[in-house]
N, C-alpha and C positions, 0 to 999 in steps of 0.2 A: 393585916397585922400578922403578928406572932398568932399562934393560937398552941395549946396542951399539944406533945409529941414532935415540938417540931414543924408540924406542917402547915404552912399559911394558906390565911381567906386569901379568896381574888373578889375583890367589893364589886360585886354587878349587880345588884340588888337595885329593884325600882327601875333597869336598862330597857329600852327598847330591841327588837330582835335586832334592829340594825346602828343603836347607841354599842352592846356589849358587846360586837364585831368588832364596830371599829376600837373602841378601847383595848380590847384585848388581842386582838388578832396581828399580824406581821400584813402590811400594808400591799406588799406583792402575790397574798391569797384571789386563788380566782373567786370569783362570785357567781355560781349558777344557775341559784334563784335569794331572791330578797325575803315573798312571804309564799312560804314558811324558810328560812334564812339557810342556804347548802351550802361551803364552799370548801376550792379542795385546793391544794396545798402544789405550789410546782416545784416535782421534783427537785432541779437545777439548788431550789435550796435547802433540801439536805442531807448534812454535811457526816454529824454523828450516827452511835446507832438508838441512838431514843431521840425520838419526835418532842421536837421543844413547843409546851399547849402555845406559843405565840403563832407555832405553825403547823397547826392538826389540823385536821380538817373538820368537818361537820357537820352531821346530816340528823334533816328533820324530816320530820310527816308533820307537825304541826309546830302550831308559837310557842316560845318555850315561855315555862310556864314560874308562875314565882313563888315557891317551896321555900321559906325562913327551917332552918334543920330544928327549931325550935318546933314549927308545928310541925312536920314531917311525923308520917305514923304509919307502917307500912301492914296492913289486914293478912295474914294469910290464915284460909278457910279450903272447904269447897270434900276433900273425902283424906281427911283427916279426924283423930281421934279427938282432938282439942286444939281449935280452932285460936285462935287469937292475934293480939296486935303487939305490937312492936315500937315504941321509941326509940329517936334518933341518938339519945343516950344512954339507952337500953342498947342497942345495936354495938354502939363504940367499946363497949363494957365488954362485950362477950368477943374470946380469941380471935385475932385479926391471921391475917398470911400476908404474905409481896409475891409477884411477881409480873417480869417484864411481857407482856404481851399482846402483837399486832393485833389492832381494830380494823377491818376490813371491811367499806360498803360493797352488799354481793353483786352490786353492780356497775365497777366501780372499769374502767376497760369497757364501756356501753358501745363508746361512740367508735370504738376501732371495727364495730359493728357494724359500721356505716360501711357500703358498695357503690356508693352513687346511685346506685339505684330505691335501694330505706332500709331508713335504722332504724334500730331497735328500738323499743319508748321506752320513756325513761329521760330524768336527771344526763345529757352524753355528757356525762364524767370521761375525759382523758383517763388517765394513771397513778393520778394523786390522791384517789378519797381513801389512803391509808396510811395509816403511821402504826409508831411502835410507841409502847408507852410504862413507865411503872404503875402496878399497881396495886392497889391494899384498901383492903374485904377484907367481911367474914365471911367465912363459906358456907356456900349456896345448903350443904347439905347438916350444918348447924341447924339451923333454920328451920328445917323441915321437917330435922328430929324432934327438934323442940316440940314439933305440932302432933306428931307419931302418924303417916303418911304410911295410909292402909297399902294393903297387899293390890291391888284393883290398880293402885294409880296408876298411868301412861305418860300422861302428858301434865305442865303447871302454865296455867296463864300467866304469864306473868304483866302485868297493869302496869301502863305511867300513869300519873300525876299530867297531863298536858289538857289540852281543853276536851279534845277527841277521845281521852284517853285509850292510847293504842296498844295495842295487845297484841302478844307473841306468845303459840302453846310453844314450849321447851317440854322434851324429855328427861323426865325424870331423874334418868342414869344418868345420862348429862352435867346434869346440876350437881346428881350427888358426888361427880366423879372432879371435876377442878374450878368447879364454877363460881364465883364470887357476887357478893352486894359491896359494892365499891366505892369509898368514902373519900378517897385521895385520888390524884394521877399526880408523875411527878414530882413527888412535894408537898403538892401546896392542897389542901381539900378540894374534895371538887367541887369547880364553878358548874351555876346551871345552862351556862351554852355546851358542857358536856355532862350532861344531864343529873347536875346538882342539886339538891343534897347527896343521892344513893343512886347509882347505877348496878346494872346489872353488866360482869364483864362471863362472858362464855368463850372461856378463847381455843383458836382453832373453826368460830362457827361465825358465821357475815353478823355481820354488823345488827339487822335487826332483831338478832339474839338478841342484845344488850341493852335491853331496854334503857332508859333514860327517867330518871324523874318517879326512880321506883314506890310503888305506891298499894300493889294490891300481887300476891302470886297464890292464885284458885286452883287446885290440888283439879284435877280428870283424869276418869276410866276409858277416857277415848280423846282422837284428837279435836284440836280446837278448833269451832268455829269458824271462830276470826278471821276478819275479810285477811290479811295479814297471813295465814295460814293458808285459808283456799285462795283467793284472787291472788295474792299477790304472791313470788317468792316460789309460783310453780313453774315449769320448764318447759316450755310450748315451743318444737321445734320445726322448723319451716315450714307446715305444715297444720300448724298450729293445734298439734292434735300432743297432749301432757305428755314428760315422761317422765312425772318426776317432783318432789319439793326439795327447795334448796337450806336447805339445813349445812350441810358441814362445806370449809374451802379447800381447795387443791392449791398444789403446788405451786408459787406464780414467779416472776423478779423484774426487777426494773432498772434501768439502765440510769444515772442520776445528773451524771455530767455530761453527757453529748446530746446533743438537739437535733433534727434534721436541716440538713441541709450547709452547717457550722464549715465554717475553715481553719485549717488548722495544720501549723507551721513543723516540718520532718524534724525529726531526731523522739527520746520518749516524750511516749502521751501516757496519763493514765487511763484506765477505760474503772469509773467505781459504778457503785447499784447497790442494791438489797433486793436478798430473795429470804422467801417464806414459802410453809406447808403448815397444815395440821397432821402430817402425819410421822409426829421425832423428830421436827426439823428438818433445815437441807442440810445434806448430803456433797454435795459437789453442786458450782459455778462455773461454767466451760462458756469460754466468748469463741465468735469470732468475725474475724476481720474481708469475710468473702461470701458476706450472706450463706452462712449456714453450707457452703461447703465443707469447708475444716475446722477444727475447735482444738481451744487449748485452753487450759482449767488454769484454773483463776485462784488470786491469794482467799483463803474467805479470812475475815477482819474477828473482832471480840463476839464470844457466846457466850448469851443471857441467858440461856435455858430454852427447854424442846417452844413455848410457845412465840418467845422471841424469833424475829428478823434477824439476819446474817450481813454486812456487811460486806460485800468485795469487791477484789482489784485485782487489775490486770494492769504490768506497765508493755507496751508497744516500742518498738523499734517500731516507729513511722515513717516510710518512702511519698515520696510526692504521689499521687495518684488519686482516683476514685477507692470509697471504700464504704460498704454498708456490714456494719457494727456492730451482731448481736449475741444477748445473752443468753444461756437458756440452764435453770436451776433443773434440778434431781434434788428426790426425798429420800430421807431415810428407811422410803415404805422401798425406794426403787420406779418409781413414777414419775415421771421424765415434762416437764415441758414439751406443747405439739409445737408443730408450726401452723396450724390451722384448727381453731374453734368452733364446730357447725352453726351458724345462726339461730335464733333462739327468740321470739318475740319481746321478749323484757330485755335482752343482753344482759346476763350473770352469765359469772363467773366467766371469765373472760380473759383463758388464761394462752394463749399462742404468743410462741417467740416475738419480740421487738425485736422490730430490724429499725437499725439507724445509716443512714445515707450520706456518706461526708464525703470529701475533702482534705488532701495531703499537699499544699500548693505552695514554692516557697517565696 
């Protein structure tokens, strides 16, 4: 049904996780888990720069709650001068912004850490736990400024409305920079499947920071003790040693229209894909047909801003033979995808160059 400001409401109230998925998602999506629901986007289904809602991946740590907009409230407290509670109507009355931004699970590409002997812990995502959407919401800094955040503040515990109250501490500076409390996605009011009525969007940072069904923001003078800050989303190297915490994403790319073992005809072939980075956007993408021995620059398509991914394409006059296609992105800060990413136990931040072997046959 149409709502004010031209947004549409997706009717999912009263649905279980499975029926919500069945009613609103494309049947080609890959179900990685059902309880809680986790579904991946097949890359070959992606065409335009914006990922359609029926194709957008879903990542959950708990079952999907039912929170009607009229029942939603956000509590802001902790190290603030004036704690307060905000209703959905009050949130919608505040100034809003919109931008296009990538949302990516920190474990996207985890399956590529498997080497035949071991695999990283967690859902075995391939490369489709990522999407690009237009988000509308209220800047988080407005919410924090109204409360009067104290100078000693370090992080804000952002609390979800799911049963386990999924909680993630996010740095105050990042929230004040470009994070929003989003209530719309791709022109529709945010569905419960994607964290509605309100979720946090933190551009350039891993999806765990984009807390769904946001119901609380507690300001702290230290790092959160949440399991999602201390036990998960940490980098444990091959020896199990702590190397750091997972926050910002890194430069990455995928080839969307080719798959290993494909057989194509000789002549013009178009190689397509997407590239993204938190560091001011993508500067260039290079394509190789010989496994990375030589590279040619691809053409970057529609630029929807620094938080968005860029679609790329390269036209190849293919002769019969065996080839290994690869794409390599470089961002505005000069960071480039590596050939290899060292193993880490939780399988986070896989951004090694993807190589796709195929045949050109007569």
